[in-house]
C-alpha positions, 0 to 999 in steps of 0.5 A: 628855786623859792622856798618859804615857811607856811604856818611853820612848815617848809614849802616849795613855791612853784608857780605861786603855789605852795608844795609841802616838802615833808609830804612831797618827799615822803618824810625825807626832809622835815617840816621844820623850815630851819632844819633844811639848811643842815642838808641844803645841797641834798635838798637842792638836788632833790628839789631840782629832780622831784616830781611835785604834786600840785600846790595850794594857794599862799596867804601872805599872813600865814608866811613865817620867816624862811630862816626862823631860828638861825644860830647866828644873825650878823648885820652890817652897818654903813654898807651904802655910801649914801647911808654912811654920808647921812649918818655922818660916818666915814666909809668903812675900808676893810670891814663894815661895822658889824653887830647882831640882832637877837633871834627873838626879834625875827618875824615873818613878812606880815606882822604887827610890831609894838613900838617901845614906849618913848622910843624913836623907832626907825626903818632900814630895808635890807637884802638878807643872805641865808647861808647854805653851807658852812663858810670859814675863810672862803674867798669872795670868788667862791662865796656864792657857793655857800649861800642858800639864797636871798630874802628881804629884811627890815633892820627896825631900830630903836635909836634911843636904846641904840645910841644913848649911854656911855657906849652904843647898844646897837644889838639891843636897840635893834632886837625888840620883838618883831624888829627883824621881819624877813621873807616872804620867801628865800630865792636861790641865786640862780633864780635871779637874773643878777643876784648882785643887782636887785632893786630895793624900796621902802615906803611909810604909809605909801610915801617912798622913803628909801630906794636903791639897788644892791649893786650900790653895796660897798661890800657886795654879798660875796665880799661880805661873806668872805670878810665875815668868814675870815673871822667867824665861821658862818653856819648853815641857816645863819642870817646876814643883814647886808646894810641899808641905803640912805633915807632912814628917819635918823638921817632926815631933817627933821628926824622922823620916827614910826608912830602907831598906825603907820604901815611900813612896806619893804620890797626887793626885786625878784624876792617880794614884799614885807608889810609891817603895821605899828601899834602902841605898846599896851 
């Protein structure tokens, strides 16, 4: 199953066409894309059995984030060995470094992002998990049961804000407006051949800068959900960024930063594409 946020309304994607959920369910489910996660199992069962009307074509520019207003955004760092190496850090052993991106940074899959003046803005393509049912102290063996689905994300990062000062400001440096594009849709794990092994790729102006597979994660999706939920309850609709592979601008020699006019394209196999264009702040 694939769901999306089309102009602020929850839709099911069927053969590439969008079916409005509120209309198709005769009002049983609300149009609000975020609200569906509170009733995820009920919605999933309905969607599997519903006789749906014909959908309408989808314009990518009209898509919003499939989880636009989560209560919690949790992000894992250093969750690929090659990225930990390029960053100069030892591999995490029991838990990856964890930070948040504030909810006002979330946007949809096609967006224009204002670059902070004087900053060093970097890219980080990531697989993103959206929680479907509350997860607290769940074992890895049952963690997938708590996942609504997967989507693509960019953990855009302003490195000066993130790293300067007496102590790092990871969450602030990663939370400027537009710094958390996610989409273009949410794909349930059963709709993927292997949800633990998806190719991901990132380009800047057509040049490939990142390429890996999610099977290279140090802490896989179920392991990450288990370890996070051992400390905090993960709530329906929460968003989890799982980490980025090597190839970020910070780890290059010379270092490279996004500039006005750059186009960042991020793709995850079986899920789809994000497309961000960067502009100078007026």
